[in-house]
N, C-alpha and C positions, 0 to 999 in steps of 0.2 A: 205158560201160565193160564189157568182157568179163572175167569172172574164170573162168579155167580151173582146175578143181579146187578148189571152194569149201570142202571139208572140213566143219568144224562151223559154217561161215558167220559166224565171228567178224569177218573182214575185210569180208565182204559187208554185214553189219549195220552196221558202223561207217561204211562208205562211204555206205550208204543214209541213215543217221541224219544225215549231213552233206550231204544233198541230191544225191548223185551217183546217177544212174540206172545200175544194175548188172544185167547179164544173166549168169547163171551157167551153166556147162556142165560136165558130168562124165559119165564112162562108167558110173558106179554110180548106178542109180536110187534106191537106199536113202538117198543123201545129199540127195535131193529138189532137184536142180538145176532151173533153169528149162528147160533143154534137156538131154536125154540123148544124148551123142555122144562120139566119140573125138577127141582133139586132132589125130589124123592125118587126120581128115575132118570138118572143122567145117561145119555146115549153114547157113552165113550167107553173104550176098553179099559180094563184094570191098569192102573199105574200110568195113565196117559199124560199126566201133567207133573212137572217138577214142583210146582207150587199151585195152591188153590187159595183164592180170596173170596170170602163170602161174608159181606158186611151189610148189615141192615136188611137182611132177607129172612132169616129163620123165624123171627117173631111174626111173620106174615102167614105162617102155616100153623095149624093147631099143634099144641105141645105134644099131643099123642103121635104126631108125625115127625117130631124132632129127631128121634132116635134113627128112623129110617133115613132121613136126610143126612145125618152124621155118617151113617154106614156108607151111603153113596159117595160122600165127599172123601171118606177114608179109602174107598175102593179105587177111585179115579186118581188119587194123589200118589206120587212116588214117595214124598217125604214131608214137605212143608205145607202147612195150612194156617191161615189166619181167619178167625171168625170174629165179627163185631156184633154185639147185641146191645139193645137199649137197656139201661140200668136205672130204675126208678129210685129216688131217694132224696134226702135233704143234704145239701152240700154246705160245708163250712170251709171257707177259704180266707186265708190271711196272707197277703203278699206285701213285702216291704223291700225297698231298695236301700241297702246299707252302703254309705259312702265308702269308696275304695274297694268294695266287695260286690259280688253279684247279688241278685235278688235272693231273698230268703222267702220260701213258700211253705206255709203250713196248710195242709189240706186233709180233710177226712169227710167221709160220707156215711150217713145212716140210711140204710135201705128202708123202703116202706113195707117191712115184713108183716105188718098188721093189716095192710090193705089187700083186698081181693081184687084181682084184675078183672075188669069187664071189657069184653070185646068192643072196640070202638069203631069198627068198620075197617080197620087197618091192622092193628096188633091183636093177635090172639093171646099173647102173654108177654111179660117183660120181667127181666131179672130184677131182683130186689123186692118183688111183691110176694105175698103169701103163697107158698108152694113152688116158687121159682128162685131158689137161692143159688148163689154162685157155687156153693159147695155141691148142690145136687147136679147142676149143669156140668161142672168139672168132673164129677163122678161118672156121669153118663159118657162124657168124652173119653175118659180113661177106660171105662168098661168096653168101649168099642175098639180100643187099641191105640188111642192117641196118648202121647206123652205131653202133658201141659208144660211147656217150656216157660211161658210167661202168661200171667193174667193181670191185667192192669186197667185202672181207671185213672186217666190223666186229668189234672186240674184244668187244662185248656178245653176239655170236652168231657165234663163229669157225667153227662147223661148217657155215656156209652162205656161198655167194658170190652176190651180186646183180649182174645185168647190166641196165643201163638202156640201152635201144636206141631208135633213131629210124629211120624209113624213109628 
């Protein structure tokens, strides 16, 4: 598995603890990845990894570079890819415990489609803001050759959207 942007290596360590071989890559050598490189130019042969995880990374590059990063992820993956992106918006959540039944959860989100994203020193762009709709991002993923298997925002982490992809 390739983990792009391992951060504090929490996910890396969990995967390795469960017997998964993980290679990490990051542009920041201070994070001590296995390989120092940009997601826009991954130094691995085609189809090197059974799975690729890239979560909370792609918003840190300009949106104009997003397509190239997706192409590189597509190139080095054999089949499975998971991408996590921040998703701006207002969340409405209602959760109640019904006696003798499980929890009932009603959840929906309204993206900030009317807001223009301003670079904040970290994020160049975010899903849900003007010009960065989930539909557009999904379309770009599909145009590169990914099949979007699942696209989800979970009520436990409504600030992020996960895309589960296959080649």
